[in-house]
N, C-alpha and C positions, 0 to 999 in steps of 0.2 A: 668572200674576202672580208666583207663587213662583219660577218659573224666572228671570224678569226680575230679581227682587230678588237671587237667588243670583248671577247674572252681574254685577250691579252691585257686590255686596259682595265677591266673590272676585276679579274681574278688572278692575273699574273701567272697563268699556267703555261704560257708560251714565252720563250726566251730567244727570239730570233737575233741573229747577228745583223749588223748594218753594213752595207757597202759604203764606199766613199761617197756615192751619190745619194745615200740615205735610204736605199731600198732594203726591204727585209729579206733575210735569207734564213729559212727555217731548217733546222737540223733534223736528224732521224728521230731523236727523242721527242721533239715537238710534234712530228707527224704521228708518232705512236700515241701521244697524249690526245691529240685531236681525234684520232680514230676511236680511242677508248671512250672519250667524252661523248662523241657523236652517237656511239652505240647505246650509251646509257640514256641519252636524251630520247633516242628512237624508241626505247623501251618504256618511256613515260616518266623518267626521273627529271626533276628540275635541275637545271644546269648548276645551280649553287650547291645542291646536294651531291651531284656527281663530282664536282670539283673538290668538295670536302672529303669525299671518300677516296678520290685519287690521291690527294695530299696525304691522307692518313696512311694509305698503302705504301706510298713512296717513302714516307718518314720511317715506317716500320722496317722496310727493306734496307734502308741505310743503316739502321741500328741493330739489325739482327745478325749481321756477320755471315749471312748465307749467300752463296753465289747464285746468280740468276735473278736478282731483284726481288720485289715484294711478293710475287707469287711463290717463289722458292722459300722465302721466309715463312709464308703462311703454311706451306706444306710441312716444313720442319716443325712448326709449332703444333700443327694438327697431329702429326705422328707422335710427338713428344707427349702431348696430352693423353693420347690413347695408351701409350706405353705406361704412363704413370697412373692409369685408371681414373683420371680426373674427368669424369663424364661431363660436368657442367662446362668446364673450359673447352673440352672437345666439341661439345654442341655449339658453344659460342663461336669457335673458329670455323666450324662448318657453316653456321649462319652468316658469318662475315664473308666467306668465300662465295656462297650462293647469292648474297645480296650485291656484292661488289662486282661480280663477274658474270658474263653470259654463261649459260649452262655448260656448253662444251669447254669453255676455258676453265671454269671452276673445276670440272672433272679432270681434264687433261693436264692442267698446270698445278692443281692443288691436291685433289683427292687421289687420283691415280699415283702421283709421286709419293704421297704419304703411305698408301697401301704397298707400293713397291719397296719403300724403306722398311716397312714391317716384314715383308716377304724376304728381303735380303737378310734381315736380322734373324728370322726364323731359320733360314738356310745355314746361318753361321752358328746355330745352336742356342740362340737366345729364346727365352720363353715369352713369346709375344702372341700366342694364339688368341688369348682373351682380348688383347688389344685390337687384333685384326677383326674379331667378331664384333666388338663394340663399334668400331669405325664403320664396318660394312653395314651393320644394322641401322645405325643412325643415318647413313647415306641413303640406304634403301627406303627409309621412311620418307625422306624428303623427295626422292625420285617418284615414289608411289603417289604422293600428293600431286606432283606435277603431271603424272600420267593421267590421273583421274580428271584433272582440270582440262587436259587437252583432248579428251575423248570427243569424237564427232559421230553423227549418225550416218554420214556418207563418206565415201572415199575408198581407195583400194584396201583390201584386207591383207594383213600381214601377221604371221605367226613367228614369235621369237622364243627360243628355248635354249637351255644349256644341255648338252647330251648327258646320257647316263654316266655317272662318275664325276661330273663337273659340279662342284659345290660353290663356286664363286660366280654370283649372278649380278654383281653390281654393274659391270660393263654392259651386259645384256639388257638390264633394266634401263640403263641410260640410253641405249640405242632405241629402245621402245619409246621412251619419252620424246626423243628427237624426231622419230618417224611420226609419232602422233601429232606433234606440233606442226609437222609439215603436211598433215591431212590424211595420214594413213589411219585406218581402223585396226589398231594393234591389239593382239592377244598376247600378253606376256605370260609364258607358261612356267617360268622359274627354272631352278637348278635341278640337275639329276633327273631329266625328263626323257622317257623312252621316245625316240624319234619316230618309231613306227606309229605310235598313237598320235603324234603331232601330224604325221603325214595323212592319216585317215581323217582327222578333224579338218585339216586344211582342204582336203578334197570335198568334204561335206559342205564346207562354208565357201567354197570356190575362191580360195585365197590366191593372191597374185604372187606372194613370196613366202617362203619358210626360211628362217635364218637360224643356223646352228652356231652359237657363240662359244668358241673354244678357247680356254685359258691355259689349262695344264699341258705340259709337254706331251706330245703324242695324241692329244685329244682330237685334233683335226683329222689326223690320219684315220683314227678309229671311226670318227663320225662320217668321213667320206666313204669309207668301206660300207658302213651301214646304209647310208643314203643311196649308194649305187644299186642296192637291192630293193629299194622301195618302189612301189608302183608309180609314184608321182615325183620321181627324182628331179624332173625338169624344173620344179618349183623351188628347189633348194639352193641356198648359197651358204658359204662359210664366212664367219667373221670372228674377230677376237685376236688376242696376242699370238695364239698358236696357229692361226690360219695361214696356210702356205701360199705360194704363188699360184695363180689360176691354173697353170699347166701341170702342177704337181699331181693333182687328182682329177684334172679335166672337168672342173666345175667352177662356177663363178665365186669370187672372193670379194667381200665388201670390206674395205679397209686399206691400210692398217689403222688409220686414225678415224675418229668419229666423224670428222669433216669429210673424209673420203667415203665412209660408209653412208653418210647422209646424201652425198652426191650420187652414189650408186643406187640408193633407194629411190631418189627422184627420177633417175633414168628408167628404173624398172616400172615406176608408176606411170610413166609417160608412154610405155610400150602399148 
């Protein structure tokens, strides 16, 4: 409570209502601010820097005219910069998201919505393939750096790949980073990967989990059919936007969100 009062007094980020007896009553927005600031401080940021970032994000959200607050505004700006081929501005917006937000929030609230916007425009006939490639490549560079930084010499071994025909690997790479940060020794094998080769490699390395990340419609069904014929199908799980319910193909599914996949990976590591 002393910390909350100090943040309220010094930085003005909390705006509680007062009862007739003078007691503070914190609203939902105050709680969200506290949780966000506490997470940034836990990551090593100074509280003054975290407050400055939060204020900037909220100011941008108020003036962007985008629903959903500052992260929706960030996603809209990111997609717009990619569509316009403005690489410097796109890189700046990505850096802003990865600096201001935890990894999973940056991906699920900014990057994935921006990519989804581009995908919707492509479905409607707009020429945005180059924009999608720009944004995906820039995101993958940042994720690859985090994966390298998170590598550890010990821990359960995991293999992550996108099945043959899948060319969108951003989500799979993000899952690899999250698992590596949680102590897994992850091999990220990229897009359009033959699952039979992954299966053989996983057995040779005594992997605890193989993850097929499926994005395209029908990809999970095809992957499940392939996995069912593999010698070590028990190691496999499905993940990604196209992954079905666990009963659909009688195999485990990690997801649908990154947070759900992270929890499932932690449970598998504990087995």
